[in-house]
N, C-alpha and C positions, 0 to 999 in steps of 0.2 A: 268767850270760850276757854272751857279749861285747858288750858292747852299745854304744854310740856312745856314752859320753860319761864325763867326771870326774858330775859331779853326775851324781845319775842323775837324768832331770828330762826326759822324753818322758812327760809329761801330758796328756788332755783339756779339753785347753785353749788359750789363745789362743797367739797367734803363735810355733806356737812356737819359738821360741827356738830363733832364727837367733844369738843371743847364747850360747848354750848350745849350740848346736851343735856350734861351732868346738872346747867345754873336750869337749863330747861326744863326737865323731870323735877325739880324742885315745885314750882310750879304750879303743878298743873289742877292744888286746890291745896291751894294755902290756907285760903279764908274759906268759909260758905256763902251760899250767896241771901244773907240773910238780914231780911231790911233796917240800914239804921244799927245794925246790931253796935258795943262797942267791944274795940279790938286796943289792943294796942300799938303805941305812933309809931313802934317798928318791931322785930321780933329777927335775931341772926344766927345762925349756925351753922355745921361745917358735916358732910356725912358722903360714900361714896354713892359710886353711878358703875352701873354694865351698859357698856349701849352698843350698837349697831350698825352699822352706815356704809353704804355704796359710798367709795372714794370721792366719786363727785354722780351729783345727776344724769343717768346713761350711760357711766360704769358699769361696770363686768367683774373686777374685783370692791368687796369687801374686806372694812375690818373691823374689830374686836379693839376695842377697850377698856380700858379701867379707870374712872377720872375724879376725882377728888369733888363733890356734892353739894354748890354753898349753898345755903339757904339763908334767905335775902328778905323785908318789906318792911314796906315804910305806907304809909298814909296822909299824908300834908294834904297843906291845900290845891295845890299844884302839881304835883310831884308828887308821881307816884309810882312802886315796884309791889307786885302779885304777882295770881296766878293770870293775868292778862298782860303780863311785861312791865317791864322795866317806860314808860310814859311821862312828859306834860302836859293836861286836865285844863287844852283854854276852852269850855266850854261844855257843859254839863247837865243836861235835862232828862225828863221821868225818858227820850224815847228816844234822843239826838246825843252822841256824845263825841266830840273833836278833840280828838287829843294829836303830839309830838309822839314820836314813836321812837325809839327806833334798834337795830340791830348789828349783831357782828360776830366776822368768821374769821376760825382760823386760817393761816395757810396752806397751802397744801404743797406736797414739794412734790415736779415733774418724774424724777427716780424712778421714782416705787410706787410710779404707775404705767404699767406696759404702753394702753394708746398715746399715753404724753413718753413720751421713752424722745426724753434731745432737743425736749421743748423750757419755754422759760416755764420755772415755777409758776404755783400760782398763788399770789401776797394775800396775806388777811388783807380784811378788810369793811369797810362797816357802811354799814343804811344811815338812810335817815329822814325823816320825813310827815310828812298830815296820813293822820288815818280818823275813818267816818262810822263811825256803828247809831247801825238806825235799831232800831228796836220792832222785833216785828208780832212779838205773841210774845207772853206772862203772864208765867199764875202769885196766885200775891202774897205775899213774899219774895217774889222772883226764887221760888222756889226751881221754877222753870221757868227755864227762857232760853228764848230764839232773837239772834241778834244779824244779822249782815254790815256785814265788819267792811271797810272802803282802806285799805293799807297803800301811794304811790308814797311809792321812796328813791332817792340817788347814788348809788353805790361809791365808794372812791377805797382809794386801795390806803394802807398800811404801810410808811414805808417814808424811811427822807423821802421819796419823789413820786410821795403822793399824786393819783390824780382822774381822774373821773373816770369810771367806766360801769356808767350810764345809770338804768331806773330800774327801777321793778313797780307791777303790780299786782296783788292776786288777793282781788276777791273773794268772800268765802263767805256760807253761814256757820254758825255757828249754836251750836242745843245741850249745854249746859243743867245739866243733871244734878241735886242737893238732893242725895238722902236716898239710891237708891234702892225703889222697892228691895225688902229682904233683906239686904243689904244697908242700918243706919250706919251714919256717917259717911260710907261712902258716895267719893262725889267721879259723877260720869261729865265728861264731854266726848263731844262729837263737829267735823270739821269737818267739809269740803271744799275743792271752790279750783274756774283755771287758775295757770299761771300765765301772766304776760310778758314781754322783758322790749324792748326795745334794743337795733344795730348793737349796740355798741359794748348792753348787756350777750347779747351776745356769742359776740366778736373777743369778749376774753375768753369765760369759754370754752366755747367750742368750734371758734376760727380752728384756722392753720395757714398762716402763711407763708408760703413759696418756702425762704430758705428752708422749712421744715418739714417737709412735705416729701415720702417716704413712697416705696412702689403699694404700700399700705395703707399709707395717708394720703390722701391725695390733697395740693391745694383745695378748700375750702371757704369761700365767703359764708359768714350765720349772715341771718336774717330777722327784722322785728319782728316780733309778733306768738301767737300761741308759743306755751310753755310747757302743755301737757297739766295735768291733773294730778288735784291730792288731797286725799283720803288720811284722817286722825280721827281718834281712837286716842281716848288720855281714859287713869283710871284710878284715883285716890284716895288718902285719909288722912283726917288728920288726929292722932295724939295727945296728948298731954303736956308730953316733952319732943314726941320725935312723932315721925308726918313720913309715911309713903307713896311710890307713886309710879304707876307704867303707863310704858304710853305704845305703840301698832299703828306706824305709816306704810300709805304705799303709795305709789307714785310712780304715771303711765302716760309717757310722753309721742305717748299713737297721732299721726299732728300735729305733731308739734311743730315751728319754723324749720326746726334747725334739727329737724330730728335725721332725715338726710349724712348725715356727718360727719366721717371719716373716728369720731368721738366717743359717742352714742357707740356703743358698744351691749350695750341694753334698754329695749325702749320701758320696763319696769321691774318694781323691786319693791320690797321689805324690808324694813326699819325699822327701828325699836327700842328697847332700854328699861331697866327699873332700876328704880334710885332708893333708899333710905335715909333722912339727918336728921342728928339732931338739935334739936334745940338754947343753947344754949345760957341765952339773955332775952330780953326784954321790956320796949321803957314802959315804967313805969306809973308814964302820961297815956292815958285813952283816948281815943277820937273816938264817935259816930262811924260808924264805913258801911255801907250801901251800895254792895259789891251785887 
């Protein structure tokens, strides 16, 4: 999927990813989907992104950010960083790919979120785990590619006392379209799928312990299960020395196992962003890339 990110990460979590979104945008179409094309082993650059996100999934507060937008691709035999994210490739065939992938989320300060006022801050956290991709349909040269992605990741806080905050599962259908009809050079990505989390994951973001209960925020114990639907559209184009991209994401929390949490103030929202990055350097080594 031409998803907007360097590191894979629009998960079912907090403050998604203002800092990640800028990196997210620069991989929306960092490469085209031509089979066995010769590309630099690595490319690096920097740019700027403007993104808009809710404070967390289910928040009724939205923030806008202007952020640096790093651009980086790497096409090693095992380690890869491209429009599909940063991952270690364990197995690859024409129809099946098994990778180890990771995602990083920034912290969120509860004092700036009305629904969480007086509650502990949400720490920066990292996810990592296996991802299985199954190609369902493709055209010659992979110019049109439909696949099912099955990522399963464990999540941990990033602080001096790191702890597990559960696991997430986000199966999704991804459709990549290279050279959109009538828009040569532009790449389109579409993504749709449900989100699931275990009890610890949902408790971290949507649970309210008794000491933090108030008149309008009663105590709440979150359960494992369905965490809503997510839909993503991304568009990008690579020019000789710079890259531009944009994404639009819609989340619907209707039917989520935690939808009656007092921290869920809105069950649907739209997030989006645009970015431009300039490529400053690239490797002289060329490698075949079957994207």
